[in-house]
C-alpha positions in Angstrom: 110.9 93.5 -3.1 113.6 92.4 -5.6 113.1 95.7 -7.8 116.6 95.8 -9.0 115.6 98.8 -10.7 115.5 100.3 -7.0 118.7 101.1 -5.0 119.4 98.5 -2.0 118.5 101.6 0.4 115.5 102.4 -0.8 114.2 98.7 -1.1 115.2 98.1 2.9 113.5 101.2 3.7 110.0 100.6 2.2 108.5 98.5 5.2 109.9 101.2 7.3 108.2 103.7 5.1 104.9 102.2 5.0 105.1 102.1 9.2 106.0 106.3 9.1 102.7 106.7 7.0 100.9 104.4 9.1 102.0 105.9 12.2 101.3 109.4 10.4 97.8 108.7 9.2 96.8 107.3 13.2 98.5 111.0 14.7 96.5 112.7 12.2 93.4 110.9 13.0 93.6 110.6 16.9 95.9 113.6 17.6 95.0 115.8 15.0 98.9 116.5 14.3 100.6 116.2 10.5 104.2 115.1 10.3 105.9 116.8 7.1 106.2 114.1 4.6 110.0 114.6 4.1 110.1 113.7 8.0 108.1 110.6 7.6 111.1 109.6 4.4 114.0 110.7 7.0 112.5 108.5 10.0 112.0 105.7 7.8 115.3 105.5 6.4 116.7 106.1 9.8 114.3 103.2 11.2 115.6 100.7 8.1 119.6 101.5 8.8 119.3 101.0 12.5 117.7 97.9 11.7 119.6 96.8 9.3 122.8 97.5 11.3 121.6 96.1 14.4 120.7 92.5 12.7 123.7 92.5 11.1 125.9 92.7 14.5 123.5 89.8 15.6 124.4 87.9 13.1 127.7 88.1 13.2 127.5 87.4 17.0 125.4 84.3 16.5 128.6 83.2 13.9 131.2 84.0 16.9 129.5 82.6 19.7 128.6 79.1 18.2 132.1 78.4 16.5 133.3 76.6 20.1 131.8 73.4 20.4 131.6 71.7 23.6 134.8 69.7 24.2 135.3 66.5 26.3 137.1 66.8 29.8 140.6 64.8 29.9 140.4 61.1 30.9 139.6 60.4 34.9 137.8 64.3 35.0 134.1 65.3 34.9 133.0 68.5 33.6 130.4 70.6 34.9 129.0 73.1 32.1 126.7 76.3 34.3 123.6 78.0 32.4 122.2 81.1 33.6 119.0 83.1 32.5 118.2 86.5 34.7 115.3 88.6 33.6 116.1 91.9 35.0 112.4 93.4 35.4 111.3 90.3 37.9 114.6 90.5 39.7 114.7 86.3 39.0 116.8 84.1 37.7 117.2 80.5 36.5 120.3 78.5 37.1 121.5 74.9 36.2 124.5 72.6 35.6 125.3 69.5 33.9 128.1 67.1 34.9 129.4 64.7 31.9 132.3 62.4 32.0 135.5 62.3 29.8 132.9 60.5 27.2 130.4 63.1 27.3 128.0 60.8 29.1 125.7 63.0 31.7 126.2 61.9 34.9 123.7 64.1 36.5 121.9 67.7 36.3 120.0 69.8 38.2 118.2 73.3 37.6 116.9 75.8 39.7 115.5 79.6 40.3 116.5 82.1 42.5 114.3 85.6 43.6 115.7 88.8 44.8 118.8 88.6 42.2 120.0 92.0 41.7 122.2 91.7 38.3 123.3 89.1 35.7 126.8 89.1 37.6 125.2 88.2 41.1 123.0 85.4 39.0 126.4 83.9 37.2 128.1 83.8 41.0 124.9 81.7 42.3 125.0 79.5 39.6 128.9 78.9 40.5 128.1 78.7 44.4 125.6 76.2 44.0 127.1 73.9 41.4 130.4 73.6 44.2 127.7 72.8 46.4 126.1 70.1 44.6 129.0 68.9 43.3 130.5 68.8 46.8 127.0 67.2 48.3 127.1 64.5 45.5 131.2 63.7 46.5 132.3 64.5 43.0 135.9 64.9 42.9 138.4 66.5 39.9 135.5 68.6 38.4 136.0 71.3 35.8 133.4 74.0 36.1 133.0 75.7 33.1 130.8 78.9 31.9 130.2 81.7 29.3 129.7 83.9 31.7 132.7 86.4 32.2 131.9 87.8 35.2 132.6 84.3 37.3 136.2 84.6 35.7 136.7 88.1 37.1 136.1 87.0 40.2 138.0 84.2 40.8 140.8 86.2 39.4 140.5 89.5 41.3 138.6 89.4 44.2 136.5 91.7 45.8 133.6 92.5 48.5 130.9 90.8 46.3 127.1 90.7 47.5 125.9 88.0 50.0 124.9 85.1 47.7 122.8 82.9 50.9 
């Protein structure tokens, strides 16, 4: 849609206008309902505006989150980076960690899944607990733990009763 004679707002709404017309045609065919043309156009413009606003925010978020790259730990220290993924609908999560030395070389890594997980918060805490336990079992010392989950920081700085993680 590169017709410069049309206003940008109108050009951006064309796919949603076609979609609304398609939906109205189906409603008319299968439910015998008719949506007034003015309402179809209004819905199309509203949907286009929401989509553009949502995707603009996503692009800004991606730039901000990718701005900070991984940095090596100090000499003599190790860094353990945590990763998490939580699926609310299934109450399942996946957690992982990777241990690197001060040169950035991978020393060890692991991943696992958990079931019956109630929240992203619990997922983050399980990841930390498991990573600390793994480092202890491997007799690793002088470790910096790093995660992007703000929940872990909150819990460590202001402890309060948390769910049982065993």
